[in-house]
C-alpha positions in Angstrom: 18.7 0.4 4.5 16.9 3.0 2.3 16.7 6.7 2.3 14.2 9.1 0.8 16.9 11.5 -0.2 17.0 14.6 -2.4 20.0 14.3 -3.0 20.4 17.0 -0.3 22.6 18.6 2.2 23.0 15.4 4.3 23.7 13.0 1.4 27.5 13.3 1.8 27.3 12.6 5.6 25.1 9.6 4.9 27.5 8.3 2.3 30.5 8.8 4.7 28.7 6.8 7.5 27.7 4.0 5.2 31.3 3.8 3.9 32.6 3.8 7.5 30.6 0.7 8.3 30.9 -0.9 4.8 27.1 -0.8 4.4 25.0 -0.4 1.3 21.7 1.4 0.9 19.1 2.4 -1.6 18.7 6.1 -2.2 15.2 7.1 -3.5 15.9 10.3 -5.3 13.7 13.3 -6.1 14.2 14.1 -9.8 14.0 17.9 -9.6 16.8 17.8 -6.9 19.3 15.9 -9.1 20.2 18.9 -11.3 23.3 20.6 -9.9 24.0 17.6 -7.7 25.1 15.2 -10.4 28.5 14.5 -8.8 26.8 13.3 -5.5 24.5 11.0 -7.6 27.5 9.6 -9.4 29.2 9.1 -6.0 26.1 7.2 -4.7 26.4 4.9 -7.7 30.2 4.6 -7.6 30.1 3.5 -4.0 27.7 0.6 -4.9 24.4 1.9 -3.6 21.0 1.5 -5.2 19.4 4.5 -6.8 15.6 4.6 -7.3 12.7 6.9 -8.1 11.0 9.0 -5.4 9.1 11.1 -8.0 10.2 14.1 -9.9 8.3 16.7 -8.0 7.6 15.1 -4.6 4.3 17.0 -4.8 2.1 17.1 -1.7 -0.8 16.8 -4.1 0.4 13.6 -5.9 -2.4 11.6 -4.3 -5.0 13.7 -6.0 -3.4 13.5 -9.5 -4.7 11.3 -12.3 -2.6 8.4 -13.4 -1.4 10.2 -16.6 0.0 13.1 -14.6 1.7 10.8 -12.1 3.2 8.7 -14.9 4.7 11.8 -16.5 6.2 12.8 -13.1 7.7 9.3 -12.6 9.1 9.3 -16.2 10.8 12.6 -15.6 12.5 11.3 -12.5 13.6 8.1 -14.3 15.0 10.3 -17.1 17.0 12.4 -14.7 18.4 9.3 -13.0 19.3 7.7 -16.3 20.9 10.9 -17.6 23.4 10.9 -14.8 23.9 7.2 -14.1 22.8 5.2 -17.2 20.5 3.2 -14.8 17.2 1.9 -16.2 15.4 2.3 -12.9 12.8 -0.2 -11.8 12.1 0.9 -8.2 9.7 3.5 -6.9 8.7 4.8 -3.5 5.7 7.2 -3.4 6.1 10.5 -1.7 4.8 10.6 1.8 4.0 6.9 1.5 0.8 7.8 -0.3 -0.6 5.1 -2.6 -3.9 4.8 -4.4 -5.2 3.2 -7.7 -3.9 6.1 -9.8 -0.4 5.8 -8.4 -0.5 2.0 -8.8 -1.6 2.3 -12.4 1.1 4.9 -13.2 3.9 2.9 -11.6 2.8 -0.4 -13.1 2.6 1.2 -16.6 6.3 2.0 -16.3 7.2 -1.4 -14.8 8.1 0.1 -11.5 8.0 -2.0 -8.4 
């Protein structure tokens, strides 16, 4: 299972359901939504779930950005994840499922899968 999740208002409910069924998932987090929700992010990690990059901004325009701007956005998200969890993230899911050569270049330059 995987979730494109803020973390947001439903994260606790999702965690409770996963715990009820002893299931694990991967949470693709948006970097600018981590601040102020560090305890939820720590709970995701503590309960054994995967945490990964869903961009810092989740910008509607990411598909139009050059690879350098995308790379900076992804680096910021990885930084926020690392700051809270200590995880050296290697997974990325693009916002809206958008992919193109610039997104590919940016994610590959950071070693993201």
